[in-house]
Structures are given as structure tokens and as C-alpha cells.
N, CA and C atoms as an extended XYZ file, in Angstrom:
138
Properties=species:S:1:pos:R:3:atomname:S:1:resname:S:1:resid:I:1 pbc="F F F"
N       -28.466       30.867       16.986 N   UNK     1
C       -26.856       30.235       17.848 CA  UNK     1
C       -26.574       28.564       16.908 C   UNK     1
N       -28.021       28.025       16.781 N   UNK     2
C       -27.869       26.655       16.127 CA  UNK     2
C       -27.236       26.819       14.258 C   UNK     2
N       -27.975       27.648       13.699 N   UNK     3
C       -27.455       28.466       12.260 CA  UNK     3
C       -26.668       28.826       12.232 C   UNK     3
N       -25.648       29.528       12.855 N   UNK     4
C       -24.088       29.739       13.165 CA  UNK     4
C       -23.411       28.814       13.240 C   UNK     4
N       -23.571       27.695       14.202 N   UNK     5
C       -22.889       26.487       14.643 CA  UNK     5
C       -22.596       25.700       12.767 C   UNK     5
N       -23.849       25.665       12.177 N   UNK     6
C       -23.821       24.827       11.251 CA  UNK     6
C       -23.295       25.657       10.150 C   UNK     6
N       -23.551       26.761       10.020 N   UNK     7
C       -22.501       27.874        8.652 CA  UNK     7
C       -20.981       27.193        9.074 C   UNK     7
N       -20.452       27.583       10.247 N   UNK     8
C       -19.361       27.438       10.827 CA  UNK     8
C       -18.587       25.998       10.771 C   UNK     8
N       -19.509       25.282       10.368 N   UNK     9
C       -18.949       23.975        9.923 CA  UNK     9
C       -18.745       23.470       11.504 C   UNK     9
N       -19.235       23.471       12.711 N   UNK    10
C       -18.782       22.727       13.991 CA  UNK    10
C       -20.186       22.028       14.385 C   UNK    10
N       -21.031       22.073       13.796 N   UNK    11
C       -22.943       21.607       13.527 CA  UNK    11
C       -22.338       20.924       12.190 C   UNK    11
N       -22.916       19.725       11.734 N   UNK    12
C       -23.198       19.096       10.298 CA  UNK    12
C       -24.551       19.292       10.605 C   UNK    12
N       -24.967       19.892        9.080 N   UNK    13
C       -26.264       20.268        8.554 CA  UNK    13
C       -26.974       18.686        9.092 C   UNK    13
N       -26.723       17.859        8.767 N   UNK    14
C       -27.732       16.755        8.734 CA  UNK    14
C       -28.212       16.555       10.350 C   UNK    14
N       -27.594       16.937       11.377 N   UNK    15
C       -27.609       17.260       12.796 CA  UNK    15
C       -28.634       18.269       13.176 C   UNK    15
N       -29.001       19.429       12.176 N   UNK    16
C       -29.401       20.559       13.124 CA  UNK    16
C       -30.771       20.579       13.740 C   UNK    16
N       -31.562       19.619       12.966 N   UNK    17
C       -32.735       19.260       13.344 CA  UNK    17
C       -32.686       18.649       14.678 C   UNK    17
N       -31.471       18.112       15.230 N   UNK    18
C       -32.002       17.238       16.438 CA  UNK    18
C       -31.825       17.951       17.688 C   UNK    18
N       -31.327       19.672       17.622 N   UNK    19
C       -31.382       19.974       18.659 CA  UNK    19
C       -32.864       20.687       19.057 C   UNK    19
N       -33.143       20.780       20.068 N   UNK    20
C       -34.256       21.325       20.568 CA  UNK    20
C       -34.049       22.622       21.325 C   UNK    20
N       -34.715       23.751       20.586 N   UNK    21
C       -34.523       25.015       21.121 CA  UNK    21
C       -36.091       25.448       21.566 C   UNK    21
N       -35.983       26.249       22.390 N   UNK    22
C       -37.563       27.029       23.026 CA  UNK    22
C       -37.393       28.055       23.370 C   UNK    22
N       -38.038       29.096       23.673 N   UNK    23
C       -37.927       30.225       24.206 CA  UNK    23
C       -37.912       30.038       25.834 C   UNK    23
N       -39.137       29.493       26.545 N   UNK    24
C       -38.931       29.283       27.763 CA  UNK    24
C       -38.489       28.052       28.190 C   UNK    24
N       -38.025       27.702       29.499 N   UNK    25
C       -37.594       26.711       30.058 CA  UNK    25
C       -39.004       25.905       30.155 C   UNK    25
N       -39.595       25.904       30.271 N   UNK    26
C       -41.004       25.127       30.979 CA  UNK    26
C       -41.632       24.482       29.536 C   UNK    26
N       -41.407       24.739       28.352 N   UNK    27
C       -41.678       24.344       27.276 CA  UNK    27
C       -40.768       23.546       26.803 C   UNK    27
N       -39.846       23.837       27.411 N   UNK    28
C       -38.438       22.994       26.967 CA  UNK    28
C       -38.353       21.754       27.667 C   UNK    28
N       -38.599       21.459       28.768 N   UNK    29
C       -38.773       20.611       29.992 CA  UNK    29
C       -39.690       19.517       29.397 C   UNK    29
N       -41.326       20.239       28.337 N   UNK    30
C       -41.996       19.530       27.828 CA  UNK    30
C       -41.589       18.678       26.647 C   UNK    30
N       -40.730       19.741       25.764 N   UNK    31
C       -40.219       18.680       24.815 CA  UNK    31
C       -39.301       17.779       25.166 C   UNK    31
N       -38.752       18.145       26.175 N   UNK    32
C       -37.504       16.870       26.718 CA  UNK    32
C       -38.107       15.525       27.068 C   UNK    32
N       -39.016       15.868       27.715 N   UNK    33
C       -40.071       14.940       28.366 CA  UNK    33
C       -40.702       14.262       27.203 C   UNK    33
N       -41.072       14.731       26.085 N   UNK    34
C       -41.718       14.167       24.870 CA  UNK    34
C       -40.509       13.704       23.901 C   UNK    34
N       -39.553       13.811       24.081 N   UNK    35
C       -38.495       13.352       23.417 CA  UNK    35
C       -38.042       11.764       22.916 C   UNK    35
N       -37.935       11.336       21.794 N   UNK    36
C       -37.592       10.370       21.847 CA  UNK    36
C       -36.517        9.896       20.424 C   UNK    36
N       -35.915        9.417       21.182 N   UNK    37
C       -33.867        9.254       20.694 CA  UNK    37
C       -34.316        8.733       19.264 C   UNK    37
N       -33.473        8.952       18.236 N   UNK    38
C       -33.844        8.367       17.290 CA  UNK    38
C       -32.546        6.729       17.164 C   UNK    38
N       -33.408        6.145       16.380 N   UNK    39
C       -32.690        4.687       16.158 CA  UNK    39
C       -31.145        4.873       16.223 C   UNK    39
N       -30.421        4.023       16.350 N   UNK    40
C       -28.878        3.923       16.406 CA  UNK    40
C       -28.750        2.512       15.860 C   UNK    40
N       -27.931        2.761       14.822 N   UNK    41
C       -27.538        1.258       14.372 CA  UNK    41
C       -26.479        0.521       14.994 C   UNK    41
N       -26.246       -1.219       15.229 N   UNK    42
C       -25.196       -1.426       16.267 CA  UNK    42
C       -25.146       -2.409       15.302 C   UNK    42
N       -24.223       -3.029       16.190 N   UNK    43
C       -23.527       -4.298       15.128 CA  UNK    43
C       -24.644       -5.582       15.880 C   UNK    43
N       -25.765       -5.635       17.000 N   UNK    44
C       -26.514       -6.433       17.177 CA  UNK    44
C       -27.394       -6.381       16.034 C   UNK    44
N       -27.972       -5.404       15.503 N   UNK    45
C       -28.774       -5.425       14.157 CA  UNK    45
C       -28.230       -6.236       13.017 C   UNK    45
N       -27.123       -6.584       13.065 N   UNK    46
C       -26.697       -7.221       11.845 CA  UNK    46
C       -27.300       -8.994       11.613 C   UNK    46
């Protein structure tokens, strides 16, 4: 599904790696538990 979204330009290619996909719900929950959001530049960083 993620590949089709990127192919159809619904999802920008540079964000494809951010999708968290697992076959089992338990594995997905573990991935969410250990997820660290990427840093975001803000005006406070200037």
C-alpha cells in the first residue's frame, strides 16, 4: 500500500521510510512503543 501511495504521488517519496508497517498487531505496538519522532526545525532553533 505504501508503495502505491508513493507511486501515485499521494505520499512524497522522502516520507516513505516513516511508515510503520507490521503483519501482526503485537509487533506494531512494540514498534510504536520504541518509536522516536524525527526532530523538527522550529523558529526557536534559530
